[in-house]
Each structure stands twice: as structure tokens, then as C-alpha cells.
N, C-alpha and C positions, 0 to 999 in steps of 0.2 A: 450461483451464490453472489455473483458481482452483481450482476442485474436487478436481483431484490433488494442489495442494499443499496444500490442506485435508485431503485424505485421508492424505498423508505425514506431515503434523503429528501425525494423530491415530495413525497406524501406529507412529510414534517412541516415543510415550506409552504406546501398548499394550503394544509391546516392554519399554519399561524399567520399567512397572507388574509385567509377567509376570518380570522378572529379580529384582524384589524378592519377598522372602518375606511372607507374607499375602494378605488379600482386601482388595478394596476400593481406594480411591485414598489413603487416608490412609496414608503410609507413613512414620513418623517416624524421623528418622537417615538417610535415603537423599538424598545431596547431588545424586546425579545424577538421581534421579527428580524431586527438586525444580525443579533446574535445566530439566528437558524439561516439566514441569508448568508452571513459571512462563512459559516461552518460547511454549509454547502458548496460554496465557491472554493473552498479550499481544497474539499475532497475532489470536486471536479476537477482544479488545476494539477492536480498530484497523479490523477488517474491514468493519463498517457504515460508517464513516465513508470509507472508501475507496470503497465502491461507490457512497453516494452522491453523492461528488465526481467519481467517474468517470462515472456517467451524465448529471449536471448537464452535466459540461463537453463531452461528447460531443453532447448533445442541444441545448445552447444555443449552444455556440461551433463548435468544429469534430470531428469525429470521428477523423481520422487523427492528430494530436497526442495526442489523449484516449487512444486505443488504445496507441499508442507509449508514454506514460506510465503506463499501466495494466500493460503487459508488462514495463516497467522496475521498476514497484512490486512486482510478483510475483517478480521476481529478488531484488529488495533484501529482500525478506522472508525468502526462503528463505537469504539470507547472514545475515540477523537470527538466524534461528532457530539454523543450524548454528553459528554465532557465540556466541550464549547456552550452546549446549551445551559449549564448550571454557570458556575464560576469560569473564568477563562483560564485561571491557573487548573484547573481540573484537566484541561486537556492536554497539558503540557507533557504528561508521562505518555500518553498515547502519539502526541507528535514525535516524540523521540525514539519511541519504540518502533515507529513506522520507518524512520530515517535509519535504524539500524538495520531494520530487514531489508530496505531499499539497497543498502550499502551490501549485505551480505548477495542479493541477489546481483547485482552489479559484478562483485568480485567473481561469483560462479561465472557469468558471462565472461569474464576477463580471462579466467583459467582455461575455459573452454576455447576462446580463440588463441591463447598462448600454447595450448596443447597440438591445435590444428597446426599452426606454425612449426611447432617442433616436430611434427610427422613430416611436412612438406619439405623441411630443410635438412632436418638430420635422421628421420626415419624413426625416431624414439617416440613412442606411445605411452603415455602417462594416463591414459583415460581411465583405468582401473584405480591408480591412486587418488586420481581427484575425485571420481565419484564414492570412494571409501572416505576420503577427509570431509567431502562435503555431507556425506550421510551421518558421520559421527558429529559434524558440527553443529548440523539443523536443529538438534533438540537443545542447543546451548541459546537458540533465540527464545525459549521459553522463560528465560531467566530474567526478571525485569530490571 
């Protein structure tokens, strides 16, 4: 799904580039192209962070809540991109929602690392508790 979303962003950028006269990606004075280009760049810059915390949360903590949060993040990125094409204020909810999902994935990763060190140093395994908590909290990501 992530690949399709990235291809969608690229096709929107290509379509807007073809609508403007001239060659290349330097289009002075085209606010529509500037919005599409900026939205594409913003999504591209946030993507490596998303992948890193998604994989860490899935490997170190729990796969199901991490996958759910990843799907929600892709939906939110789509909302952000489409919102950015309209008024810039329409993209703000998608941006804030995306930050919350990234924070959730980061906290899942941190909980997995903490559990590893608790097992290593103290012999206490809280993996079941962490998985239960993250599974219970992940539906709360749906609240705007």
C-alpha cells in the first residue's frame, strides 16, 4: 500500500507538472504546482522516519498494533496530501494526526527496548503486558 501511495503522489506531481508550460520541475508562478510539489516533498521527508519506527515497533513490541498504526499512518498521509492541495489549513489535521501515530510507534519501540533490558538485567518479562496495553491503546488512534 505504501508503494501505491507513493506512486499516487508522484503521478499527481507529474500531472501538475504537465499542466504547467515549460520543461523541468522549476515552474515560477504556479501555485498549484508549488502546492503539489511541497506536499510530495513533505511526505517524502517523513517517510524514512515512519518506516524506521514502524519496523522497530513491529519487531521489538507487537506486530498487530504496529501494522494497524502503519495503515492508519498511510491513510493520514493521503488525507494530508489531498488537504495540502486545497487550502493549506486543510492539511493541518492530517499532519497532527500523523505526528500522533509516529509518537505511538516510537513509544511502542521504546517499550520493546525497555522490556529487552528488563529481561537482560532482571529476568522480568513484561512482553504479555506490553502487547495487551498496545493492543488496547491502538484503537484510540482512530479518535481525531
